[in-house]
C-alpha positions as CSV (number, residue, x, y, z in Angstrom):
1,M,0.0,0.0,0.0
2,M,1.1,3.6,-0.7
3,R,2.1,5.6,2.4
4,T,0.4,8.7,3.5
5,D,3.3,11.0,2.6
6,D,3.8,9.5,-0.7
7,R,0.0,9.9,-1.4
8,R,0.1,13.6,-0.5
9,S,3.2,14.2,-2.5
10,S,1.5,12.7,-5.6
11,H,-1.6,14.6,-5.1
12,R,0.4,17.9,-4.7
13,A,2.3,17.0,-7.9
14,A,-0.9,16.4,-9.7
15,R,-2.3,19.8,-8.6
16,F,0.8,21.5,-9.6
17,R,0.8,19.9,-13.2
18,R,-3.0,20.9,-13.5
19,A,-2.2,24.5,-12.5
20,V,0.7,24.7,-14.9
21,S,-1.3,23.3,-17.7
22,V,-4.3,25.7,-17.0
23,A,-1.9,28.8,-16.9
24,A,-0.3,27.6,-20.1
25,A,-3.6,27.2,-21.8
26,M,-4.8,30.7,-20.7
27,A,-1.6,32.2,-22.0
28,L,-1.9,30.3,-25.2
29,A,-5.6,31.4,-25.6
30,A,-4.7,35.0,-24.9
31,T,-1.8,35.0,-27.5
32,V,-4.0,33.3,-30.2
33,L,-6.8,35.7,-29.8
34,G,-4.5,38.7,-29.7
35,C,-2.6,37.8,-32.8
36,D,-3.2,38.9,-36.3
37,E,-3.0,36.9,-39.5
38,H,0.7,37.0,-39.4
39,G,0.9,35.5,-36.0
40,R,2.0,38.5,-34.2
41,L,0.1,40.5,-31.5
42,S,-2.5,42.9,-32.7
43,N,-2.0,46.6,-32.0
44,R,-4.8,46.6,-29.4
45,M,-3.3,43.7,-27.5
46,A,0.2,45.2,-27.7
47,L,-1.1,48.4,-26.4
48,S,-2.9,46.8,-23.5
49,L,0.2,44.8,-22.5
50,S,2.3,48.1,-22.6
51,D,0.0,50.1,-20.4
52,P,0.9,49.8,-16.6
53,E,-2.6,51.1,-15.6
54,T,-4.0,48.2,-17.5
55,A,-1.6,45.5,-16.6
56,H,-1.2,46.6,-13.0
57,P,-4.3,48.5,-11.9
58,I,-4.7,50.1,-8.5
59,G,-7.5,48.8,-6.5
60,F,-9.7,50.6,-4.0
61,S,-11.4,49.7,-0.7
62,A,-13.7,51.6,1.5
63,R,-13.0,53.1,5.0
64,T,-15.6,54.5,7.3
65,E,-14.8,57.9,8.7
66,T,-17.0,58.9,11.8
67,L,-17.5,62.0,13.9
68,H,-19.3,61.7,17.2
69,I,-20.7,65.0,18.5
70,Q,-21.7,64.8,22.2
71,L,-25.0,66.4,23.0
72,P,-25.1,68.7,26.1
73,P,-27.6,67.6,28.9
74,S,-29.2,71.1,28.9
75,G,-30.5,70.7,25.2
76,A,-28.6,73.6,23.9
77,G,-27.1,73.7,20.4
78,L,-23.6,73.0,19.3
79,S,-20.6,74.6,21.0
80,H,-18.2,76.7,19.0
81,N,-15.6,73.9,19.0
82,Q,-18.3,71.3,17.9
83,F,-19.4,73.7,15.2
84,S,-15.9,73.9,14.0
85,D,-15.4,70.1,14.1
86,V,-18.6,69.6,11.9
87,Y,-17.4,72.3,9.4
88,R,-13.9,70.6,9.0
89,F,-15.5,67.0,8.8
90,A,-17.9,68.3,6.1
91,K,-15.0,69.8,4.1
92,R,-13.2,66.5,4.3
93,F,-16.3,64.8,3.1
94,R,-16.6,66.9,0.1
95,A,-13.0,66.4,-0.9
96,E,-12.6,62.6,-0.1
97,S,-15.9,60.8,-0.6
98,N,-18.0,59.8,-3.7
99,G,-21.0,58.7,-1.6
100,S,-23.4,60.3,0.9
101,L,-22.9,61.9,4.3
102,V,-24.9,59.8,6.9
103,V,-26.3,61.9,9.8
104,S,-27.6,59.5,12.6
105,V,-29.4,61.0,15.6
106,P,-30.5,59.2,18.8
107,G,-34.0,58.6,19.3
108,K,-34.4,56.8,22.7
109,S,-36.3,59.6,24.6
110,V,-38.1,62.7,24.3
111,R,-35.4,64.7,26.0
112,E,-32.7,63.4,23.6
113,G,-35.0,64.2,20.8
114,V,-35.3,67.8,21.9
115,A,-31.5,68.0,22.4
116,S,-30.9,66.6,18.9
117,S,-33.4,69.0,17.2
118,R,-31.5,72.0,18.7
119,A,-28.2,70.6,17.7
120,L,-29.5,69.7,14.1
121,D,-30.2,73.3,13.5
122,D,-26.6,74.1,14.1
123,L,-25.6,71.1,12.1
124,R,-27.4,72.2,9.1
125,Q,-25.9,75.6,9.4
126,A,-22.4,74.2,9.5
127,L,-23.1,71.9,6.4
128,R,-24.4,74.9,4.4
129,E,-21.3,76.9,5.2
130,A,-19.3,74.0,4.2
131,E,-21.3,73.9,0.8
132,V,-22.5,70.3,1.2
133,D,-25.3,69.5,-1.2
134,E,-28.5,68.5,0.8
135,R,-29.0,65.7,-1.8
136,R,-25.9,64.0,-0.5
137,V,-27.1,63.9,3.1
138,E,-28.8,60.8,4.4
139,K,-30.6,60.7,7.7
140,A,-30.6,57.7,10.1
141,H,-31.3,56.8,13.7
142,H,-29.2,54.8,16.2
143,S,-30.2,53.2,19.4
144,G,-28.3,53.2,22.7
145,T,-26.2,55.7,24.1
146,R,-22.5,56.2,24.7
147,P,-21.2,56.2,28.3
148,V,-21.3,59.9,28.7
149,G,-24.6,60.4,27.0
150,P,-26.4,60.7,23.7
151,A,-24.5,61.9,20.6
152,L,-25.0,62.8,17.0
153,R,-23.0,60.5,14.5
154,L,-21.7,61.8,11.2
155,S,-20.1,59.1,8.9
156,Y,-19.0,58.6,5.2
157,L,-17.1,56.2,3.2
158,R,-13.8,57.3,1.7
159,P,-11.7,55.1,-0.8
160,I,-8.4,53.8,0.0
161,A,-5.8,52.9,-2.6
162,V,-4.8,49.2,-2.7
163,P,-1.3,48.8,-4.4
164,P,-0.8,46.1,-7.0
165,E,1.3,43.0,-6.2
166,C,4.7,43.1,-7.9
167,G,7.7,40.8,-8.2
168,L,6.4,38.1,-10.6
169,W,9.5,37.6,-12.8
170,H,8.4,34.4,-14.4
171,R,10.0,34.8,-17.8
172,D,13.1,36.1,-19.4
173,V,13.0,40.0,-19.9
174,G,15.9,39.8,-22.4
175,F,13.9,37.8,-25.0
176,E,10.9,39.6,-26.3
177,P,10.3,39.2,-30.0
178,E,7.2,41.3,-29.8
179,R,9.2,44.3,-28.6
180,I,6.7,45.2,-25.7
181,P,7.7,46.0,-22.2
182,Y,8.3,43.1,-19.8
183,P,5.3,42.0,-17.7
184,Q,6.3,43.9,-14.5
185,F,6.9,47.2,-16.4
186,G,5.4,50.0,-14.4
187,C,4.3,47.9,-11.4
188,A,6.7,49.5,-9.0
189,T,5.5,52.9,-10.1
190,Q,1.8,52.1,-9.6
191,R,2.6,50.6,-6.2
192,N,4.5,53.8,-5.1
193,V,1.8,56.0,-6.3
194,A,-0.9,54.0,-4.4
195,G,1.2,54.1,-1.3
196,M,2.0,57.9,-1.5
197,V,-1.5,59.4,-2.5
198,A,-2.9,61.5,0.2
199,N,-6.4,61.4,-1.3
200,A,-7.3,58.2,-3.1
201,R,-10.3,59.8,-4.8
202,D,-7.8,61.8,-6.8
203,L,-7.0,58.6,-8.7
204,Q,-10.8,58.1,-9.6
205,R,-11.8,61.5,-10.6
206,P,-10.5,65.0,-10.4
207,Q,-11.5,67.5,-7.7
208,D,-14.3,69.7,-8.2
209,E,-13.4,73.1,-9.5
210,D,-14.0,76.3,-7.4
211,P,-16.1,79.0,-8.9
212,S,-14.4,81.7,-11.0
213,S,-13.8,85.1,-9.5
214,S,-16.5,87.3,-10.8
215,E,-14.5,90.5,-9.9
216,R,-11.5,89.4,-11.9
217,R,-13.7,88.4,-14.8
218,S,-15.4,91.9,-14.8
219,A,-11.9,93.5,-14.8
220,L,-10.6,91.7,-17.6
221,W,-13.8,91.9,-19.6
222,S,-13.8,95.7,-19.3
223,K,-10.4,95.9,-20.7
224,Y,-11.3,93.7,-23.6
225,A,-14.7,95.4,-24.3
226,P,-15.0,98.9,-22.6
227,P,-18.6,100.1,-22.4
228,A,-19.8,102.3,-25.2
229,G,-19.2,106.0,-24.9
230,T,-16.1,105.6,-22.9
231,A,-12.6,106.4,-24.0
232,D,-9.6,104.0,-23.4
233,P,-6.5,106.0,-23.0
234,A,-4.2,103.2,-23.5
235,A,-5.8,102.2,-26.7
236,D,-5.8,105.8,-28.0
237,A,-2.1,105.9,-27.2
238,T,-1.3,102.8,-29.0
239,K,-3.3,103.9,-32.1
240,A,-1.4,107.3,-32.1
241,K,2.0,105.6,-32.0
242,A,1.0,103.0,-34.9
243,P,2.1,104.1,-38.4
244,S,-0.6,104.7,-41.1
245,T,-0.9,101.9,-43.6
246,T,-3.7,103.3,-45.6
247,G,-2.3,106.8,-46.5
248,G,0.6,107.7,-49.0
249,Q,4.0,108.5,-47.8
250,K,4.9,112.2,-47.6
C-alpha cells in the first residue's frame, strides 16, 4: 500500500501539473486571440500589454470615517468647537468621498429628541457653510447611548488605494520578440503612487473646480470690451503710435 506521505506528494504534484497546464492554456488562448493573420500580436493587444494602468491597476477599498458629537444635557445647540469640528468634517467629506454623508441621531427619549433637534439646526448651518449638497445627506437613527450620554453621529465612506502586487518575474525579460515591455513594467510605479497618494479619490476623478472670480472676470472683460461711450487712453495711445498703412507716404 502507498504510504500517506507518498500519497500527499503525488496529490500535490498532480495539482501543480494541472495548475501549470491551465496557466499555459490561458496564456496560449490570450496569445492566439490577440494575434493577427501573421501570427504577431495585434496593435490593441500590444497596447494593453504596454499600459501599466491596465496591466497593474490600482484597487480601491472603502474606509468609514466617523465623527461623534456629544449632546449637552441642557439641550443647547452645538458649542463653538463642535461647530468647527462639523465644518472641517464636512469639508473633508466633500474632498474625499464619492457617496453620501450619513447623519444619525439618537431617538431613545423625548429629552434626547429635543436636544438633537436643537443641535441639528446648528448642524445644518455648518453643512451649508461647508457647501455640502443637501441631496448627498442621508438621515438615520441609532439606538443606545455612549457612556457619557447621547451623541450625533456623522459618517461617510472614503476610498483607500490598494497597491498591486509586484515581483512576478516568471519569464526572461531579455527575450521579447514582440518588442513590448516586460510583464512587470510600471508595477513599482503604480505601487508607489498607491502608497503615496494622500487622497485616493484623486486617482478616480479630479477634484471639483471652485467658482471663478467674478471680480477678476469683470476687470478683464472691461479691458477687452470697454462700455460704449467711454474712452480708453491706453488704446488711443497705441493707435497714435502706430504708423498709417492706408495713406500715402509724404
